[in-house]
N, C-alpha and C positions, 0 to 999 in steps of 0.2 A: 173348755176349750171349742172351737169354734167348727173349721174341717179338717174331714179325714178321707184317707181313700183306702180302703179292702182291696189287696190284691190275690187271687186265690183260682184254683180249679172248679168253678160250680157244676154242679151235676144235677140237672132235676132230674133227672132219670132213675137215682139210687139215692137207698135211704141209709149206707151205710155208715161205719164210724167216722170217716173223713166227713160227709156230706153232716151229719149230724153235729159234728164240734164246730165246724164253721157256720151252722144256724145260731150255734149259742155264742159265738163269737160277735157274728154279726149284728145282733141282738142287744148284745151289750154296746155296742159301740155306737149304736142307733141313738142309746140312751144319753152318752158321753158327749156327743157332737152335735152342734146345730145342723149341717151339711155332712151324710155320708156318700163319698159316690164309691163303686164296685165294679171294679175291673176284673171283667170274669175270665178267662184264660181255657173256658172249656166251651162251655154253652154259651151261644152266640146273644148278643146282649136283649136280645126281645126274649127267648127262652128267661134267661138270668133274670129280666126283671120280673116277667111272669113267677120265676121262686119266688123274690122276694117279699110282693104283693101277695102270693097265697098263705105266705109266713109270717105276715104283718109288719115285717120289716122295713121301717122306714129310712131308704134308701132308694138310688138312681144307676142304675146299671149306665156304663162309659158308651155310648156310640162314635160315630166317626172313623175316620180314615185311621186313626191310628190305633183305635180298639181294636179294630178288623185284621189289621198287620199284627198287635202285639200278641193277637189271639191264633192266627194262622200259623205264626213263628210257634208260639206254645205247644199247637198240636201236631206241629210236624216235626217239633223235637220230641218230645214225647212219644210218636210212632216211631222216629228214627233211634233216638236215644237210651229211650227205657224200656222198648221190645226187641227191635230189631238187634241191635248193639249189643243187647246182654244174652238174647237166645245164640248169638253167633258168639260170646263169647269175647266179646271187644269192647264191653265196656269201658274198661280202663283205658280205652284209647279211643274214645269218643270224648271229641272237646267240645265246646261250643260256639259251631262254626259261627252264625247269624244273631246277631243281638239288634234289641230293638229300642234303643235308650226313652227312658222316658223324660218326658218332655214337663215344661209349664208345672213346673214342681212349685213354684214360689206360692200358691194359694193353698198350697195344704201343712196344716198343722203339723198331721201327722199320717204314716203310711205305714199301713198295716201287710204283710207278706203272708201268705200261709203256704209252707213248704221253701227250702232253701233255692231252688232251681229258680225261683222267681227272681232271686237278687243278679243273680247272672244274666239271664235273658234282658232283663230290664236296665241292668248298670244302677240297682239301688244303692251300690253302698258308696255311689257319691256323695248322695246326701246324709251320710255319718247317721247320730243318732235319732235324728227323726225318725228314722227307719225300725219298726221292731218286725222279726222276724220268729214264726214258730217253725222251729227245725224240722218237724215230723219226724217221719222212719227214716232218714239218709240212710246214716252209718253205712257207709260203703264196706267197711272193713269185720264190722259186725255180722252182713250179711254175707260175708263172704264166709266167716268161720262158721256160721246157721246152716252154709248151703242154698242161701237165697238169690243166687247168682239173678236169675232174671227179674229182680226186682232193683236189685242197685240202679238208681235213680242218679248219682252223680259218680265221677270219678273220686277218688282220693285225694287227688289235689284239689280239686275244684270244692270238694268238701272243706278242706281245710281252710280254704281259700275265703270261702263263707264266713264259716265259724270263727276266725280269727279277724275278719273286718270290723271297723267300727261304727259298727251299728249294733243296736239291741237285740240281740239274739235270745232264744228261750228254748230249751228242751221241754218234749212233751212227758216225762218221765225222769225220777232219779236216777234210775238204771241209764239212761242216755245220757244223763248230766255227766256223774261216772265216768262214761266210757269217753263222751267228750274232752274232760278233763285228762283222763289216761291216753287219748289220742295225740289231744293237742294243748296239752295243759291250760286250757281256758277255765274258768270257773262259770257255770249259766246257770241263771233261776230256773224253776221248774213251772211251767202252765199245764196242769194235770185238763186232762177233758172232763166236760161234762156236759150230760145229755139235755137237749131241750125239754123234754116233760120231766126236769126234775124235778118240780113242784108234786108233779101229780106222785110221782115215785116216793117222793119222800112220806107222803100221807100215809101210802101203805107199810110204810117201816114203823105205824104207831099202831098198827092193828096184830090180829093175829096169822100164826102162818101157817096152813095147813101142810097136812103129812104126805105131801108128793113132791119129788124130785122132779125136776125137766130139763130140757134143752134148747133152744132156739136160734133158728139161723134166717138170714135173708133171701141167702142166695145159696146153690148149692156149687160154690165155689171148691178149690183141692182142699183147701183147711178144715172148711166146714165138713166136705164129705169123709177124711179121713179121719177127724173127729165123730161124728157120726156109728160110722163103721166100728170104732173102737165102743162104743155106748150099744150098738148092736149084739155083744158078746152073749152068747147065751149065759153065761157065768155069773154076767155081772146082772144080768136083768131077771135072772132064776131068784140070786141072792136078796132083791130088792122085793120081789113078788114075796118070797119064805116071811120077808121084816113085814111084811103088810103095808108095801109102799109102792102107791103109781108113779109108773116114770111116763110123762108126757112130753111128746115133738112138737115143736109149734114155727112158723115162718114156712117160707116159699121152698124151703129144704126139705120138705114134704114131699113136695110136686118134683122138685131134682133129683132127687134122691133114685138111686138106679133099684132096679125091682128087687135085687136079691137083700137090699138093705133095709127096705121097707118091708118084706116078708119076715127078716129074720126080727125085727121091731116088733111085729105086728104076733109071731110064733113066742117069743117069749113076754106078751100080754103089754106091750108098752102101747100107749094111744097117739094117734097122729091126728091133730086136729088143726094143720097146716094156716093158713093167714089168720089172725084176729084182727076186731078191729080195731084196737090199741095195744101198744104194749102193758100198759096199765093191767088190760084183762086178763092176759098172762101171765103178768108177774102175781095176780092176786091169786091165782089156780096154782102156785107150786111154792114151795118152803125153802127149798135148795136148787141151784141153777148148776149141773155138771156139764163142765166146760173143759176135756182135758186135752189143750190143743197143745201142738207139736211144735217144734223149731218152727218160730214164724215173728214177724214184726209189726210194728204199725199199732193203732189206736185200739186197743181191747175195750170199744164200748158196751158192749154185752155184759164185759166186768162191773163196769162201773153200774152202769142200769141195776145189776143186782145187789150190788150193797147200799146203793142208794135207797131200793126196795124195801130192806133191810131182811133179806135173802143170805145166806149162806152160798159161798160160792167155794165148790170142790172144781180145781184146775191145778194147770202146772206151772212154775216158774214163769213161761211166757203169756201166761194167764193174768197173770199181775202187771206187768209193766208199767202200765199207765194210772195205777193205783196207789193213792198218796195213804201214807200210815194212818192208824186213824181206827181200823174198823177190827180191833179185838175180837176174835171169837168167832167172827163171820167168815174168815178167811182159811181153807183148807187145800195146804199144796202139796201135789201126787206126785211122786218121781217118774220120769218118761224113760220109755213107755210105760203106762199105767197097769198095775196085776189087776184083770177085774173083780177078783174077791177082794182085795185091798181096798179096791175103790168103792165098790158097794158098802163095805163096813164104813169107810171115809162117811159116804151117805147116809148111814144109815145114826152116825153119831151126831153130824152134823142137824138133823133132824130131831134128835133126844135134846138141843137146847131150847130152854122155855122161855126164854129172855124176851119181856113182854114189849119193851118198847127201846127200838134202836132207832128212830129218827133222830136224837143229838148229834150223833155221828154222821149221818147222813146228811145234816144242814152244816154242820161243821165243814165238812169235806167241801159243799158247796159253796160257803161263805170264802171260805180260803184260796180256791181256785179261781174264783171270779176276782177274790181282791186280789188276785198275784196278776192276772190278765189287766187291770188296770192300771197298775203299776207300773208294767211295764209297757201302757201309753203314756202315761204321765211323767214317766223319770225321774 
């Protein structure tokens, strides 16, 4: 195939699951098309181009009046629609007042849109199966049921319009695909997330795993801090210490966490290492990742990274949403809210598994996920 357009909220200031997932998708598309243009709906064209070049992605950020207007419209909609309207509890009454129809479509063989709201802002449903959409964590009904009103990004009516449009939609997990079928009666393919460092992580899966448990988070958002507070529970840390298991916390959350959480972790014998040079440095130092996340949505990239690195994952059902089957023996699912003693016993049991090489499962996951994405582009 020759030319493609990628549309998404490029944000070079963060390294969260959304940003990492987009990096993998863009690198894959750059290898499939002779020319790849990028319409950034968050970062400016200049910043988006710098982000692409830093990651060695062969693509060109769109410039000019249309790119500026489309970005301004997207930023205004995100600020008022996904934040203000949700905080005021009027998300279900907030429509798309202003649209920026995408023009000059004849030159593109394929258009890929990251998140469903771009379809409505840009009128992409006019172009039929030339368009592939990663629906992301829209799911208005699901967000309402688990109490995440502030993150509903679409009205249920708009969500239904996108899901039922004559375009190529894809869900980020089987859970989401099942929800779309329950809500709207449509069967959608699944394109699971793959971190850009997948090759380095898979290399770790072939080696030994230390008798150490850990937690990693790049920021101190509400979900991460709630999780860290659970892990700072004295009974959990004492049980690990008695079993001779060290607990390590990495990432910027070590800086962002309140003093009482940091003190509880330190008093319980946990080691806070802060930022690390690379993710593989952290995963090489732990044998299991403990992530008892509560009701939430979106990409759980840390769950995927953990499994690709051959490490055991101790989490809740919300921590496994974006994970394919195929990791038997690596995933341990806790009840919510987790009991500290039961959580510690699960960690101890997970670290007793001496399976020497888990790279085959990791490699299969990556191959299947990228193949699913390429199929969605080729049709």
